[in-house]
Every structure is written in C-alpha cells, then in structure tokens.
Phi, psi and omega in degrees: 000130180269356178284133177211100183283302171042046180056021179080357184287323176262175191277155173287330178259130182238000186299138179255009181268119188286337173293319177294319179298316181296321179294324178297322179300312184288326182294318181295328179288313186285321190261321185258356188054037177268134181285114177243022182291347184259003176281123181289150179239358188286342179203162188293320189292309178297323182289317182295316177304308176304318178297312179301317174301318179295315183294319174297327178286314190275327184231081182289338183290123182301323177296315177298319181299316180300317180293321177300319186288325179295324177286327176293324179295320181295318176298324176295318179301322182278328197252336185258100178290137172298152188297335180299335179288344171268354188306322187291348177269333190310312189258008184235089176301325179295307180305313183299311182299320177296314184288324179293314176301321180296308178303325180299326189254334195295144174284157177301321180297311175303316183295325183099007181240118186292150181285160172293162175301146181060031182288146181296136177291136178094348182271169174219182182303315182297314178293322180297328180278001179055048185262154182301148171255012185216056172294151191244007184205158178299322183290327182286326178296318183295323179293323179296318175301314183296316182297324181303306185289325180292325193264355170280122182253114177267127182293145172225169351283175004277163173271107182253001184047049176302312175304317180301314175301313179301317182293324178290329175291317178293321179296315179296321185294321181291331176297315181299318179296320184292328184284349182278164180300142178296125178295137177059038180302328181283349191283125181293150181278060178239134188305312183294326186281322174300316177301321177298317179294325178294318186293320181295315177295322184290328180291324178295313184288326179288321173301320179295324183290331182281348182272090186300321185301312178297321183293314180285332188283320185257347181053033187269154183283153183296147178298151184304320185293347178272350180230344181254135176243104175294143186252007179208168178299306183302318180294321180294322177298318182291322183292321180299316176295318179298323178299325177281325175295327180285338190284092183244008176247160178051060176305323177299320176294324175297312183297325183289322180292318177295323180295306181297325183292317174301316177300314178297323175294319177298316181295319177295318174303318181293321178289328175296324181288340183256014181300325182243035176233155177233148181289149179236115179248114186204171183242141169233148177300154183304313179298320179293318177297325177293320177298318176302314181292323177297317180296315184298313179295323177295324180273350179071035181231174176281156178298323177301321179291326176297322180287320179299318182294316179295316182288322179291321181290315177298324177296319183289336181282320188260336181243356175074011181274170176252000000 
C-alpha cells in the first residue's frame, strides 16, 4: 500500500519502482491535467520525492490526497504489467525482435488498444509515443517493449487488465510462429551470405511496397527490410529471421521466395565447388563403368571423387608426383 499518513511529514507515494513512479507522473499529467514537466524521471527516489512535494502543494487536503492515491493505484493496477509478464522475452532474442517490430507497425485496431481521441489517421501507438525505429541490441528492444506497454495509459475504473490480455494474445501469436519450421535454417552464419539473403529479401519487399494494388487490397505493413537498417552482422541475422516471422500475408509469395533463395544458394555452392574443376566427357566400356560404380559405392564417395582417387594414386605410383 502506498499510503503513509504520518501527519503528512512523509510522502504519500512510497514505491521504489521507477516504472511505477514514472507511470504516476504520466497519469497525473494525462488524467488530472497536472503539469509534471519538472518531475525528474531518471530514478525512483528523486521522482517519488518530487511527486510527493507536488501533490502536497496542489492538494493539501488529506482526504482528497487519499482519494487521489486510490485512483492512482487503480490506474497502476490496470496499466503496469509485472516484469514477469515480459519474462518470455528475456532469453529469446528472436521472439523479442519479432514483438518489437510487430509493435512498431501494428495498427491500434489489430493490437486491441483503442487510439486516443483525435488521433492522427494512419498513426499507431508506437509512433504516437515517439519511440526509436533503430534499436541496436536485444536489451534495448526489451526496454522499448516495456516502455511501450507502460506509456499507453488506459483510463480506469474499471480495471479490465486489458494490457495483460493483449500481452497474452501476443505471446500466443508468437507460439504459433515458433511452432512453424525455422526460416532459413540452412543459412550459414557468415556475414557475406547473410547480407546476400537480406538483399534478396529487401528486393522482394520493396517491390511489394511499390505494388499499390496489393498494398491497398491487403492493407499490409511494409516489410521490415524496407524500414530497418541493421548495424552489425548479428543484428542483420536476427532482423532477417524477424522479417520472415512477420511475413504473414501472401504466404504463396513467401514460400516461393524461400524456395528460390534456397535454390539460388545451392547453385552458388555448386559453382563455388567447381571453381578449380574442369568437366570430363568420355566413354567407358559397360563393364568398366560397372566396376567404377561398384568401387565408388563401396568407398562411399561420388563417381567423380573415385576417378580422382584412382588417377592421383596411379600418377604418384608411375610419375612419382604428389
């Protein structure tokens, strides 16, 4: 309980949680239209002390203070999710990247939290909160997600735990994505190859954005590769997976892209494997070819490898070469 009367000498707000203290600051500004611009937000102690001083100055009556604190506590119960509700993200970089990018683009209607009155058309809660579009680490994305949920103020009473329901729905949505086959599981963790895959996906998503017919018919958000710029190899690899996790429309196009990318990668590997090789076109007697097939199968190698072994062994024996 945050009430502490003590003849008014100590503060009414005693919470040591900076998230709660900052919420009280924003709640007083949004709900009570109290100017809280001078209240520090860098730590819980200074924020708490400034809030207590402000409330005592503006509302000296103890009964009114008690009613105010009760309203603030009701607002906190609705609006501040416990840290445990974000626990599923802490050790999962892929899930965190997906959720951050999803919140960045999702409409208020799809999210399930109504916009404020007179909200600008085409905007959403992420942009309304003026949040960055270029976090550079897993930790920053978790902080942004927490900030997002903390700073949307839902009016109370009643307490409907709307944010908690939204979070549970998002968690279930991620479970569906996670149960699908891992996209690009075959992709090596090499900078040049990941960049190659990113560039290919970016071309597809940029072309999709230019297709106004599809854009207006599906009302789909722009692909991640068209608005996010990773600053490191590890970030690009995460962003690449997130871009595919977020791709939930035009499933046929997505499947075709993944199929073509895998095919292109296999062709690229094949070309690389043949850089120091030349084709050999020749004829062998049927019996000789059968023996070659048998030797290759018995040795567990391809026919071309078996030929190389036979030729090199004979060369070393007859010519003394290496």
